[in-house]
N, CA, C and O atoms as CSV, one atom per row, in Angstrom:
chain,resi,resn,atom,element,x,y,z
A,1,MET,N,N,0.247,-4.450,-14.122
A,1,MET,CA,C,1.520,-3.792,-14.067
A,1,MET,C,C,2.149,-4.080,-12.702
A,1,MET,O,O,1.522,-3.848,-11.668
A,2,ASN,N,N,3.367,-4.578,-12.697
A,2,ASN,CA,C,4.089,-4.872,-11.463
A,2,ASN,C,C,5.127,-3.796,-11.191
A,2,ASN,O,O,5.785,-3.301,-12.106
A,3,ARG,N,N,5.261,-3.445,-9.925
A,3,ARG,CA,C,6.278,-2.493,-9.508
A,3,ARG,C,C,6.992,-3.090,-8.303
A,3,ARG,O,O,6.386,-3.795,-7.496
A,4,TYR,N,N,8.277,-2.803,-8.189
A,4,TYR,CA,C,9.045,-3.275,-7.044
A,4,TYR,C,C,9.219,-2.124,-6.070
A,4,TYR,O,O,9.613,-1.020,-6.444
A,5,ILE,N,N,8.915,-2.409,-4.817
A,5,ILE,CA,C,8.867,-1.398,-3.771
A,5,ILE,C,C,10.022,-1.618,-2.802
A,5,ILE,O,O,10.229,-2.729,-2.314
A,6,LYS,N,N,10.777,-0.549,-2.526
A,6,LYS,CA,C,11.911,-0.671,-1.608
A,6,LYS,C,C,11.605,-0.137,-0.213
A,6,LYS,O,O,12.340,-0.428,0.732
A,7,LYS,N,N,10.523,0.646,-0.068
A,7,LYS,CA,C,10.175,1.220,1.228
A,7,LYS,C,C,8.663,1.262,1.386
A,7,LYS,O,O,7.953,1.759,0.512
A,8,VAL,N,N,8.173,0.737,2.506
A,8,VAL,CA,C,6.740,0.724,2.810
A,8,VAL,C,C,6.531,1.470,4.118
A,8,VAL,O,O,7.160,1.160,5.130
A,9,GLU,N,N,5.633,2.467,4.088
A,9,GLU,CA,C,5.318,3.247,5.279
A,9,GLU,C,C,3.798,3.306,5.431
A,9,GLU,O,O,3.063,3.233,4.446
A,10,TRP,N,N,3.340,3.439,6.668
A,10,TRP,CA,C,1.905,3.543,6.887
A,10,TRP,C,C,1.589,4.638,7.893
A,10,TRP,O,O,2.422,5.011,8.719
A,11,CYS,N,N,0.360,5.146,7.803
A,11,CYS,CA,C,-0.141,6.095,8.797
A,11,CYS,C,C,-1.659,5.961,8.841
A,11,CYS,O,O,-2.273,5.349,7.967
A,12,ASP,N,N,-2.235,6.540,9.862
A,12,ASP,CA,C,-3.682,6.543,10.007
A,12,ASP,C,C,-4.287,7.363,8.866
A,12,ASP,O,O,-3.824,8.469,8.588
A,13,ALA,N,N,-5.298,6.838,8.215
A,13,ALA,CA,C,-5.881,7.500,7.043
A,13,ALA,C,C,-6.514,8.843,7.377
A,13,ALA,O,O,-6.664,9.688,6.495
A,14,ARG,N,N,-6.885,9.051,8.623
A,14,ARG,CA,C,-7.517,10.330,8.981
A,14,ARG,C,C,-6.568,11.510,8.812
A,14,ARG,O,O,-7.013,12.653,8.700
A,15,HIS,N,N,-5.240,11.237,8.793
A,15,HIS,CA,C,-4.268,12.312,8.601
A,15,HIS,C,C,-4.253,12.811,7.153
A,15,HIS,O,O,-3.689,13.867,6.865
A,16,LEU,N,N,-4.866,12.060,6.253
A,16,LEU,CA,C,-4.848,12.434,4.838
A,16,LEU,C,C,-6.149,13.085,4.378
A,16,LEU,O,O,-6.463,13.057,3.188
A,17,TYR,N,N,-6.902,13.664,5.295
A,17,TYR,CA,C,-8.171,14.288,4.894
A,17,TYR,C,C,-7.967,15.467,3.959
A,17,TYR,O,O,-8.886,15.841,3.231
A,18,LEU,N,N,-6.769,16.066,3.965
A,18,LEU,CA,C,-6.497,17.175,3.059
A,18,LEU,C,C,-5.831,16.738,1.756
A,18,LEU,O,O,-5.534,17.579,0.907
A,19,ALA,N,N,-5.593,15.443,1.584
A,19,ALA,CA,C,-4.996,14.958,0.332
A,19,ALA,C,C,-5.998,15.157,-0.800
A,19,ALA,O,O,-7.181,14.845,-0.664
A,20,VAL,N,N,-5.510,15.674,-1.903
A,20,VAL,CA,C,-6.384,16.008,-3.022
A,20,VAL,C,C,-5.995,15.193,-4.245
A,20,VAL,O,O,-4.917,15.401,-4.804
A,21,PRO,N,N,-6.863,14.253,-4.680
A,21,PRO,CA,C,-6.561,13.570,-5.942
A,21,PRO,C,C,-6.783,14.534,-7.107
A,21,PRO,O,O,-7.805,15.217,-7.170
A,22,LEU,N,N,-5.832,14.584,-8.014
A,22,LEU,CA,C,-5.944,15.494,-9.152
A,22,LEU,C,C,-6.913,14.940,-10.183
A,22,LEU,O,O,-7.280,13.767,-10.119
A,23,THR,N,N,-7.326,15.760,-11.119
A,23,THR,CA,C,-8.381,15.386,-12.066
A,23,THR,C,C,-7.976,14.266,-13.010
A,23,THR,O,O,-8.843,13.661,-13.639
A,24,ASP,N,N,-6.676,13.969,-13.132
A,24,ASP,CA,C,-6.263,12.889,-14.024
A,24,ASP,C,C,-6.428,11.512,-13.393
A,24,ASP,O,O,-6.225,10.502,-14.066
A,25,ASN,N,N,-6.799,11.450,-12.093
A,25,ASN,CA,C,-6.955,10.194,-11.354
A,25,ASN,C,C,-5.694,9.345,-11.361
A,25,ASN,O,O,-5.762,8.121,-11.245
A,26,ILE,N,N,-4.555,9.987,-11.495
A,26,ILE,CA,C,-3.270,9.282,-11.447
A,26,ILE,C,C,-2.395,9.859,-10.347
A,26,ILE,O,O,-1.573,9.147,-9.771
A,27,HIS,N,N,-2.562,11.133,-10.051
A,27,HIS,CA,C,-1.723,11.818,-9.078
A,27,HIS,C,C,-2.550,12.314,-7.894
A,27,HIS,O,O,-3.751,12.556,-8.011
A,28,VAL,N,N,-1.875,12.459,-6.750
A,28,VAL,CA,C,-2.503,13.013,-5.553
A,28,VAL,C,C,-1.526,14.023,-4.958
A,28,VAL,O,O,-0.311,13.830,-5.002
A,29,TYR,N,N,-2.069,15.093,-4.406
A,29,TYR,CA,C,-1.257,16.143,-3.805
A,29,TYR,C,C,-1.566,16.193,-2.314
A,29,TYR,O,O,-2.725,16.333,-1.921
A,30,CYS,N,N,-0.528,16.078,-1.479
A,30,CYS,CA,C,-0.703,16.154,-0.031
A,30,CYS,C,C,-0.232,17.516,0.450
A,30,CYS,O,O,0.879,17.948,0.143
A,31,VAL,N,N,-1.082,18.177,1.201
A,31,VAL,CA,C,-0.817,19.539,1.632
A,31,VAL,C,C,0.073,19.568,2.878
A,31,VAL,O,O,1.028,20.342,2.930
A,32,ASP,N,N,-0.220,18.752,3.861
A,32,ASP,CA,C,0.467,18.786,5.149
A,32,ASP,C,C,1.417,17.607,5.326
A,32,ASP,O,O,1.419,16.661,4.538
A,33,TYR,N,N,2.223,17.689,6.379
A,33,TYR,CA,C,3.100,16.599,6.780
A,33,TYR,C,C,2.250,15.436,7.291
A,33,TYR,O,O,1.279,15.649,8.016
A,34,MET,N,N,2.607,14.227,6.920
A,34,MET,CA,C,1.896,13.037,7.383
A,34,MET,C,C,2.826,12.210,8.262
A,34,MET,O,O,3.971,11.972,7.877
A,35,PRO,N,N,2.369,11.765,9.435
A,35,PRO,CA,C,3.234,11.017,10.363
A,35,PRO,C,C,3.362,9.537,9.977
A,35,PRO,O,O,2.771,8.669,10.619
A,36,TYR,N,N,4.131,9.265,8.935
A,36,TYR,CA,C,4.293,7.884,8.476
A,36,TYR,C,C,5.278,7.121,9.344
A,36,TYR,O,O,6.245,7.687,9.854
A,37,GLU,N,N,5.023,5.834,9.504
A,37,GLU,CA,C,5.903,4.921,10.230
A,37,GLU,C,C,6.373,3.854,9.240
A,37,GLU,O,O,5.554,3.236,8.559
A,38,GLU,N,N,7.680,3.637,9.160
A,38,GLU,CA,C,8.230,2.699,8.186
A,38,GLU,C,C,8.102,1.259,8.681
A,38,GLU,O,O,8.342,0.967,9.853
A,39,LEU,N,N,7.722,0.370,7.770
A,39,LEU,CA,C,7.685,-1.057,8.061
A,39,LEU,C,C,9.017,-1.678,7.645
A,39,LEU,O,O,9.519,-1.377,6.562
A,40,PRO,N,N,9.597,-2.535,8.478
A,40,PRO,CA,C,10.900,-3.122,8.142
A,40,PRO,C,C,10.741,-4.302,7.183
A,40,PRO,O,O,10.620,-5.444,7.624
A,41,ILE,N,N,10.740,-4.038,5.891
A,41,ILE,CA,C,10.553,-5.121,4.930
A,41,ILE,C,C,11.880,-5.837,4.669
A,41,ILE,O,O,12.957,-5.256,4.807
A,42,VAL,N,N,11.774,-7.109,4.289
A,42,VAL,CA,C,12.931,-7.926,3.936
A,42,VAL,C,C,12.986,-7.992,2.413
A,42,VAL,O,O,12.059,-8.496,1.779
A,43,GLY,N,N,14.057,-7.489,1.829
A,43,GLY,CA,C,14.178,-7.472,0.370
A,43,GLY,C,C,13.258,-6.426,-0.235
A,43,GLY,O,O,13.064,-5.348,0.328
A,44,LEU,N,N,12.693,-6.759,-1.395
A,44,LEU,CA,C,11.775,-5.857,-2.084
A,44,LEU,C,C,10.346,-6.355,-1.943
A,44,LEU,O,O,10.099,-7.559,-1.873
A,45,ALA,N,N,9.420,-5.429,-1.901
A,45,ALA,CA,C,7.997,-5.759,-1.916
A,45,ALA,C,C,7.507,-5.677,-3.361
A,45,ALA,O,O,8.182,-5.118,-4.226
A,46,SER,N,N,6.339,-6.235,-3.606
A,46,SER,CA,C,5.763,-6.246,-4.947
A,46,SER,C,C,4.412,-5.548,-4.927
A,46,SER,O,O,3.582,-5.809,-4.056
A,47,LEU,N,N,4.196,-4.661,-5.888
A,47,LEU,CA,C,2.904,-3.980,-6.040
A,47,LEU,C,C,2.347,-4.334,-7.404
A,47,LEU,O,O,2.964,-4.044,-8.430
A,48,GLU,N,N,1.183,-4.960,-7.416
A,48,GLU,CA,C,0.498,-5.331,-8.656
A,48,GLU,C,C,-0.739,-4.462,-8.795
A,48,GLU,O,O,-1.549,-4.376,-7.872
A,49,VAL,N,N,-0.888,-3.823,-9.939
A,49,VAL,CA,C,-2.046,-2.967,-10.204
A,49,VAL,C,C,-2.729,-3.476,-11.468
A,49,VAL,O,O,-2.089,-3.643,-12.506
A,50,SER,N,N,-4.031,-3.720,-11.369
A,50,SER,CA,C,-4.801,-4.171,-12.532
A,50,SER,C,C,-6.143,-3.459,-12.528
A,50,SER,O,O,-6.542,-2.869,-11.524
A,51,ASP,N,N,-6.834,-3.519,-13.655
A,51,ASP,CA,C,-8.154,-2.901,-13.733
A,51,ASP,C,C,-9.068,-3.782,-14.563
A,51,ASP,O,O,-8.617,-4.577,-15.387
A,52,ALA,N,N,-10.355,-3.624,-14.331
A,52,ALA,CA,C,-11.384,-4.359,-15.067
A,52,ALA,C,C,-12.621,-3.477,-15.142
A,52,ALA,O,O,-12.880,-2.673,-14.247
A,53,VAL,N,N,-13.374,-3.636,-16.211
A,53,VAL,CA,C,-14.619,-2.894,-16.373
A,53,VAL,C,C,-15.767,-3.823,-16.014
A,53,VAL,O,O,-15.916,-4.899,-16.593
A,54,ASN,N,N,-16.584,-3.392,-15.045
A,54,ASN,CA,C,-17.711,-4.188,-14.597
A,54,ASN,C,C,-18.956,-3.312,-14.661
A,54,ASN,O,O,-19.067,-2.329,-13.929
A,55,GLU,N,N,-19.893,-3.667,-15.539
A,55,GLU,CA,C,-21.140,-2.928,-15.729
A,55,GLU,C,C,-20.872,-1.451,-16.010
A,55,GLU,O,O,-21.548,-0.578,-15.467
A,56,GLY,N,N,-19.895,-1.180,-16.853
A,56,GLY,CA,C,-19.587,0.179,-17.260
A,56,GLY,C,C,-18.736,0.976,-16.289
A,56,GLY,O,O,-18.453,2.146,-16.548
A,57,LEU,N,N,-18.317,0.378,-15.170
A,57,LEU,CA,C,-17.504,1.068,-14.177
A,57,LEU,C,C,-16.134,0.415,-14.102
A,57,LEU,O,O,-16.031,-0.799,-13.927
A,58,ARG,N,N,-15.084,1.212,-14.232
A,58,ARG,CA,C,-13.720,0.686,-14.144
A,58,ARG,C,C,-13.349,0.528,-12.671
A,58,ARG,O,O,-13.388,1.489,-11.903
A,59,ILE,N,N,-12.986,-0.698,-12.288
A,59,ILE,CA,C,-12.575,-1.012,-10.927
A,59,ILE,C,C,-11.091,-1.351,-10.941
A,59,ILE,O,O,-10.658,-2.230,-11.686
A,60,TRP,N,N,-10.312,-0.653,-10.116
A,60,TRP,CA,C,-8.883,-0.868,-10.003
A,60,TRP,C,C,-8.613,-1.772,-8.805
A,60,TRP,O,O,-9.248,-1.633,-7.760
A,61,THR,N,N,-7.677,-2.692,-8.961
A,61,THR,CA,C,-7.249,-3.560,-7.880
A,61,THR,C,C,-5.747,-3.397,-7.708
A,61,THR,O,O,-4.982,-3.612,-8.648
A,62,SER,N,N,-5.331,-3.023,-6.521
A,62,SER,CA,C,-3.912,-2.882,-6.188
A,62,SER,C,C,-3.605,-3.847,-5.060
A,62,SER,O,O,-4.322,-3.898,-4.061
A,63,LYS,N,N,-2.526,-4.620,-5.225
A,63,LYS,CA,C,-2.169,-5.601,-4.208
A,63,LYS,C,C,-0.685,-5.482,-3.896
A,63,LYS,O,O,0.161,-5.643,-4.776
A,64,LEU,N,N,-0.381,-5.202,-2.641
A,64,LEU,CA,C,0.988,-5.100,-2.158
A,64,LEU,C,C,1.317,-6.361,-1.372
A,64,LEU,O,O,0.542,-6.781,-0.513
A,65,THR,N,N,2.464,-6.963,-1.664
A,65,THR,CA,C,2.925,-8.132,-0.928
A,65,THR,C,C,4.349,-7.868,-0.469
A,65,THR,O,O,5.226,-7.563,-1.277
A,66,ALA,N,N,4.575,-7.988,0.844
A,66,ALA,CA,C,5.900,-7.743,1.414
A,66,ALA,C,C,6.195,-8.794,2.472
A,66,ALA,O,O,5.281,-9.350,3.081
A,67,THR,N,N,7.465,-9.060,2.683
A,67,THR,CA,C,7.914,-9.969,3.733
A,67,THR,C,C,8.487,-9.125,4.859
A,67,THR,O,O,9.328,-8.254,4.638
A,68,LEU,N,N,8.014,-9.401,6.083
A,68,LEU,CA,C,8.464,-8.674,7.268
A,68,LEU,C,C,9.163,-9.647,8.215
A,68,LEU,O,O,8.802,-10.823,8.256
A,69,PRO,N,N,10.160,-9.181,8.978
A,69,PRO,CA,C,10.850,-10.081,9.893
A,69,PRO,C,C,10.008,-10.475,11.104
A,69,PRO,O,O,10.256,-11.516,11.712
A,70,GLU,N,N,9.030,-9.668,11.459
A,70,GLU,CA,C,8.156,-9.977,12.592
A,70,GLU,C,C,6.771,-9.401,12.333
A,70,GLU,O,O,6.592,-8.533,11.479
A,71,ARG,N,N,5.807,-9.896,13.079
A,71,ARG,CA,C,4.417,-9.470,12.911
A,71,ARG,C,C,4.234,-8.034,13.407
A,71,ARG,O,O,4.559,-7.738,14.557
A,72,PRO,N,N,3.716,-7.133,12.553
A,72,PRO,CA,C,3.495,-5.747,12.988
A,72,PRO,C,C,2.192,-5.621,13.780
A,72,PRO,O,O,1.304,-6.467,13.678
A,73,ASP,N,N,2.096,-4.558,14.565
A,73,ASP,CA,C,0.855,-4.245,15.272
A,73,ASP,C,C,-0.024,-3.436,14.330
A,73,ASP,O,O,0.133,-2.221,14.213
A,74,VAL,N,N,-0.939,-4.108,13.664
A,74,VAL,CA,C,-1.814,-3.440,12.699
A,74,VAL,C,C,-2.901,-2.696,13.467
A,74,VAL,O,O,-3.613,-3.308,14.264
A,75,PRO,N,N,-3.044,-1.394,13.247
A,75,PRO,CA,C,-4.071,-0.639,13.976
A,75,PRO,C,C,-5.480,-1.054,13.538
A,75,PRO,O,O,-5.681,-1.576,12.442
A,76,ASN,N,N,-6.433,-0.809,14.414
A,76,ASN,CA,C,-7.828,-1.148,14.124
A,76,ASN,C,C,-8.535,-0.062,13.334
A,76,ASN,O,O,-9.739,-0.159,13.094
A,77,THR,N,N,-7.821,0.954,12.932
A,77,THR,CA,C,-8.405,2.042,12.162
A,77,THR,C,C,-7.995,1.910,10.695
A,77,THR,O,O,-7.139,1.097,10.349
A,78,ALA,N,N,-8.609,2.710,9.853
A,78,ALA,CA,C,-8.252,2.724,8.433
A,78,ALA,C,C,-6.859,3.306,8.285
A,78,ALA,O,O,-6.527,4.301,8.929
A,79,ILE,N,N,-6.035,2.683,7.431
A,79,ILE,CA,C,-4.680,3.179,7.243
A,79,ILE,C,C,-4.435,3.503,5.773
A,79,ILE,O,O,-5.175,3.084,4.883
A,80,SER,N,N,-3.381,4.256,5.560
A,80,SER,CA,C,-2.915,4.594,4.224
A,80,SER,C,C,-1.460,4.165,4.126
A,80,SER,O,O,-0.715,4.250,5.102
A,81,LEU,N,N,-1.055,3.705,2.949
A,81,LEU,CA,C,0.316,3.249,2.742
A,81,LEU,C,C,1.021,4.163,1.756
A,81,LEU,O,O,0.479,4.492,0.701
A,82,ARG,N,N,2.230,4.570,2.106
A,82,ARG,CA,C,3.087,5.321,1.192
A,82,ARG,C,C,4.187,4.362,0.745
A,82,ARG,O,O,4.925,3.824,1.571
A,83,LEU,N,N,4.290,4.155,-0.553
A,83,LEU,CA,C,5.198,3.165,-1.125
A,83,LEU,C,C,6.232,3.855,-1.993
A,83,LEU,O,O,5.883,4.649,-2.867
A,84,THR,N,N,7.501,3.558,-1.758
A,84,THR,CA,C,8.575,4.117,-2.574
A,84,THR,C,C,9.118,3.016,-3.460
A,84,THR,O,O,9.611,2.000,-2.970
A,85,ALA,N,N,9.028,3.220,-4.771
A,85,ALA,CA,C,9.484,2.225,-5.738
A,85,ALA,C,C,10.992,2.312,-5.913
A,85,ALA,O,O,11.627,3.271,-5.474
A,86,THR,N,N,11.557,1.297,-6.563
A,86,THR,CA,C,13.002,1.267,-6.783
A,86,THR,C,C,13.466,2.392,-7.698
A,86,THR,O,O,14.633,2.781,-7.644
A,87,ASP,N,N,12.582,2.923,-8.536
A,87,ASP,CA,C,12.963,4.042,-9.407
A,87,ASP,C,C,12.755,5.408,-8.744
A,87,ASP,O,O,12.979,6.440,-9.376
A,88,GLY,N,N,12.327,5.420,-7.474
A,88,GLY,CA,C,12.148,6.670,-6.736
A,88,GLY,C,C,10.744,7.230,-6.748
A,88,GLY,O,O,10.462,8.192,-6.034
A,89,THR,N,N,9.857,6.653,-7.541
A,89,THR,CA,C,8.467,7.116,-7.587
A,89,THR,C,C,7.781,6.763,-6.268
A,89,THR,O,O,7.972,5.671,-5.734
A,90,VAL,N,N,6.981,7.694,-5.746
A,90,VAL,CA,C,6.272,7.479,-4.484
A,90,VAL,C,C,4.783,7.331,-4.785
A,90,VAL,O,O,4.187,8.174,-5.455
A,91,TYR,N,N,4.193,6.248,-4.279
A,91,TYR,CA,C,2.777,5.955,-4.503
A,91,TYR,C,C,2.026,6.047,-3.185
A,91,TYR,O,O,2.593,5.842,-2.111
A,92,LEU,N,N,0.750,6.357,-3.286
A,92,LEU,CA,C,-0.132,6.421,-2.129
A,92,LEU,C,C,-1.249,5.413,-2.341
A,92,LEU,O,O,-2.006,5.500,-3.308
A,93,MET,N,N,-1.343,4.456,-1.427
A,93,MET,CA,C,-2.367,3.408,-1.508
A,93,MET,C,C,-3.407,3.693,-0.432
A,93,MET,O,O,-3.194,3.410,0.747
A,94,GLY,N,N,-4.526,4.253,-0.854
A,94,GLY,CA,C,-5.576,4.663,0.072
A,94,GLY,C,C,-5.288,6.052,0.599
A,94,GLY,O,O,-4.128,6.431,0.757
A,95,PHE,N,N,-6.328,6.808,0.872
A,95,PHE,CA,C,-6.145,8.125,1.494
A,95,PHE,C,C,-7.322,8.397,2.401
A,95,PHE,O,O,-7.972,7.449,2.841
A,96,GLY,N,N,-7.629,9.650,2.703
A,96,GLY,CA,C,-8.599,9.991,3.740
A,96,GLY,C,C,-10.024,9.537,3.494
A,96,GLY,O,O,-10.825,9.508,4.429
A,97,LYS,N,N,-10.360,9.188,2.279
A,97,LYS,CA,C,-11.721,8.761,1.948
A,97,LYS,C,C,-11.734,7.266,1.622
A,97,LYS,O,O,-10.696,6.674,1.327
A,98,ARG,N,N,-12.908,6.679,1.679
A,98,ARG,CA,C,-13.032,5.271,1.317
A,98,ARG,C,C,-12.838,5.080,-0.165
A,98,ARG,O,O,-13.104,6.013,-0.923
A,99,PRO,N,N,-12.392,3.937,-0.623
A,99,PRO,CA,C,-12.070,2.714,0.117
A,99,PRO,C,C,-10.672,2.775,0.721
A,99,PRO,O,O,-9.813,3.523,0.253
A,100,HIS,N,N,-10.456,1.981,1.763
A,100,HIS,CA,C,-9.163,1.880,2.419
A,100,HIS,C,C,-8.576,0.504,2.145
A,100,HIS,O,O,-9.322,-0.438,1.878
A,101,PRO,N,N,-7.254,0.368,2.206
A,101,PRO,CA,C,-6.647,-0.942,1.971
A,101,PRO,C,C,-7.044,-1.959,3.046
A,101,PRO,O,O,-7.164,-1.632,4.226
A,102,LYS,N,N,-7.238,-3.180,2.604
A,102,LYS,CA,C,-7.516,-4.290,3.514
A,102,LYS,C,C,-6.175,-4.959,3.806
A,102,LYS,O,O,-5.481,-5.396,2.887
A,103,ILE,N,N,-5.815,-5.038,5.079
A,103,ILE,CA,C,-4.510,-5.556,5.498
A,103,ILE,C,C,-4.662,-6.988,5.999
A,103,ILE,O,O,-5.555,-7.291,6.790
A,104,THR,N,N,-3.775,-7.866,5.524
A,104,THR,CA,C,-3.721,-9.253,5.982
A,104,THR,C,C,-2.279,-9.582,6.328
A,104,THR,O,O,-1.375,-9.344,5.527
A,105,VAL,N,N,-2.060,-10.129,7.523
A,105,VAL,CA,C,-0.721,-10.552,7.947
A,105,VAL,C,C,-0.790,-12.029,8.276
A,105,VAL,O,O,-1.621,-12.459,9.076
A,106,SER,N,N,0.091,-12.807,7.654
A,106,SER,CA,C,0.119,-14.245,7.923
A,106,SER,C,C,1.550,-14.675,8.233
A,106,SER,O,O,2.510,-14.122,7.694
A,107,ASP,N,N,1.675,-15.665,9.105
A,107,ASP,CA,C,2.996,-16.180,9.470
A,107,ASP,C,C,3.459,-17.184,8.430
A,107,ASP,O,O,2.678,-17.985,7.918
A,108,MET,N,N,4.752,-17.120,8.129
A,108,MET,CA,C,5.351,-18.076,7.192
A,108,MET,C,C,6.237,-19.017,8.009
A,108,MET,O,O,7.216,-18.594,8.623
A,109,HIS,N,N,5.872,-20.304,8.004
A,109,HIS,CA,C,6.633,-21.308,8.741
A,109,HIS,C,C,7.361,-22.189,7.739
A,109,HIS,O,O,6.738,-22.751,6.837
A,110,PRO,N,N,8.683,-22.315,7.891
A,110,PRO,CA,C,9.448,-23.114,6.931
A,110,PRO,C,C,9.201,-24.601,7.127
A,110,PRO,O,O,8.809,-25.046,8.206
A,111,SER,N,N,9.438,-25.362,6.063
A,111,SER,CA,C,9.266,-26.813,6.146
A,111,SER,C,C,10.527,-27.495,6.669
A,111,SER,O,O,10.485,-28.665,7.050
A,112,ASN,N,N,11.648,-26.774,6.691
A,112,ASN,CA,C,12.873,-27.343,7.254
A,112,ASN,C,C,13.456,-26.366,8.277
A,112,ASN,O,O,13.053,-25.204,8.338
A,113,ALA,N,N,14.405,-26.848,9.074
A,113,ALA,CA,C,14.947,-26.050,10.179
A,113,ALA,C,C,15.771,-24.862,9.706
A,113,ALA,O,O,15.910,-23.889,10.447
A,114,SER,N,N,16.312,-24.908,8.515
A,114,SER,CA,C,17.150,-23.807,8.037
A,114,SER,C,C,16.362,-22.760,7.253
A,114,SER,O,O,16.955,-21.819,6.724
A,115,GLY,N,N,15.054,-22.901,7.168
A,115,GLY,CA,C,14.221,-21.961,6.417
A,115,GLY,C,C,13.992,-20.653,7.163
A,115,GLY,O,O,14.319,-20.526,8.343
A,116,LEU,N,N,13.432,-19.699,6.462
A,116,LEU,CA,C,13.185,-18.360,6.987
A,116,LEU,C,C,11.826,-18.292,7.678
A,116,LEU,O,O,10.803,-18.609,7.073
A,117,CYS,N,N,11.816,-17.879,8.943
A,117,CYS,CA,C,10.568,-17.599,9.650
A,117,CYS,C,C,10.290,-16.107,9.493
A,117,CYS,O,O,11.118,-15.277,9.868
A,118,ALA,N,N,9.159,-15.774,8.957
A,118,ALA,CA,C,8.834,-14.363,8.712
A,118,ALA,C,C,7.317,-14.216,8.652
A,118,ALA,O,O,6.574,-15.168,8.892
A,119,CYS,N,N,6.880,-13.019,8.330
A,119,CYS,CA,C,5.459,-12.716,8.157
A,119,CYS,C,C,5.242,-12.188,6.748
A,119,CYS,O,O,6.067,-11.453,6.205
A,120,CYS,N,N,4.125,-12.575,6.175
A,120,CYS,CA,C,3.733,-12.072,4.861
A,120,CYS,C,C,2.694,-10.976,5.084
A,120,CYS,O,O,1.622,-11.229,5.635
A,121,PHE,N,N,3.015,-9.771,4.658
A,121,PHE,CA,C,2.143,-8.603,4.811
A,121,PHE,C,C,1.503,-8.337,3.459
A,121,PHE,O,O,2.205,-8.111,2.473
A,122,GLN,N,N,0.179,-8.362,3.404
A,122,GLN,CA,C,-0.533,-8.089,2.161
A,122,GLN,C,C,-1.546,-6.974,2.386
A,122,GLN,O,O,-2.269,-6.953,3.383
A,123,ALA,N,N,-1.577,-6.059,1.441
A,123,ALA,CA,C,-2.560,-4.975,1.462
A,123,ALA,C,C,-3.249,-4.970,0.104
A,123,ALA,O,O,-2.591,-4.979,-0.936
A,124,GLU,N,N,-4.567,-4.956,0.123
A,124,GLU,CA,C,-5.336,-4.962,-1.125
A,124,GLU,C,C,-6.312,-3.803,-1.116
A,124,GLU,O,O,-6.998,-3.553,-0.125
A,125,LEU,N,N,-6.364,-3.099,-2.241
A,125,LEU,CA,C,-7.254,-1.958,-2.391
A,125,LEU,C,C,-8.046,-2.130,-3.672
A,125,LEU,O,O,-7.467,-2.261,-4.751
A,126,LYS,N,N,-9.371,-2.131,-3.561
A,126,LYS,CA,C,-10.249,-2.199,-4.728
A,126,LYS,C,C,-11.150,-0.984,-4.724
A,126,LYS,O,O,-11.728,-0.628,-3.697
A,127,GLY,N,N,-11.265,-0.345,-5.892
A,127,GLY,CA,C,-12.136,0.814,-5.968
A,127,GLY,C,C,-12.016,1.526,-7.294
A,127,GLY,O,O,-11.275,1.087,-8.174
A,128,PRO,N,N,-12.740,2.626,-7.446
A,128,PRO,CA,C,-12.734,3.363,-8.712
A,128,PRO,C,C,-11.489,4.228,-8.919
A,128,PRO,O,O,-11.296,4.781,-10.002
A,129,ILE,N,N,-10.639,4.352,-7.887
A,129,ILE,CA,C,-9.414,5.152,-7.989
A,129,ILE,C,C,-8.229,4.206,-7.815
A,129,ILE,O,O,-8.210,3.414,-6.873
A,130,PRO,N,N,-7.235,4.275,-8.712
A,130,PRO,CA,C,-6.072,3.381,-8.591
A,130,PRO,C,C,-5.108,3.856,-7.498
A,130,PRO,O,O,-5.340,4.869,-6.839
A,131,THR,N,N,-4.027,3.099,-7.327
A,131,THR,CA,C,-2.934,3.560,-6.466
A,131,THR,C,C,-2.355,4.801,-7.129
A,131,THR,O,O,-1.949,4.759,-8.291
A,132,LEU,N,N,-2.318,5.906,-6.391
A,132,LEU,CA,C,-1.982,7.199,-6.959
A,132,LEU,C,C,-0.502,7.543,-6.776
A,132,LEU,O,O,0.121,7.141,-5.793
A,133,THR,N,N,0.047,8.286,-7.728
A,133,THR,CA,C,1.407,8.794,-7.616
A,133,THR,C,C,1.380,10.068,-6.786
A,133,THR,O,O,0.567,10.960,-7.029
A,134,LEU,N,N,2.267,10.146,-5.810
A,134,LEU,CA,C,2.285,11.266,-4.879
A,134,LEU,C,C,3.062,12.432,-5.478
A,134,LEU,O,O,4.218,12.276,-5.874
A,135,CYS,N,N,2.431,13.594,-5.544
A,135,CYS,CA,C,3.090,14.825,-5.992
A,135,CYS,C,C,3.549,15.588,-4.749
A,135,CYS,O,O,2.858,15.604,-3.731
A,136,SER,N,N,4.707,16.213,-4.842
A,136,SER,CA,C,5.188,16.987,-3.697
A,136,SER,C,C,5.125,18.470,-3.975
A,136,SER,O,O,5.493,19.275,-3.119
């Protein structure tokens, strides 16, 4: 399932220790304010969510791909991403417990002088819990 993301924000995952995933494994409820910092994305980001059953255990894979105008300072700690889709739905990728998203930032160099120089920001999360919808 693909979703288009218009806003990407991140914060240190330790701030989400009070986040409670609901029993349906689709929604999460956050009790306190979280100090999110917005990433300046270019255009829309893409969120792909898939699942597979391996030895009787369902493993969810969520992959976020966004283009940024410059390389961000990725913290050395575990982070959580809050994603706002074009339809207004807010998703939470990773929270206070493991697993946490794996962040990869790569530079994009154009093949011609008029091309776009930017960074490709990718976050991947694999685990038994999918990217959750945030309840307020």
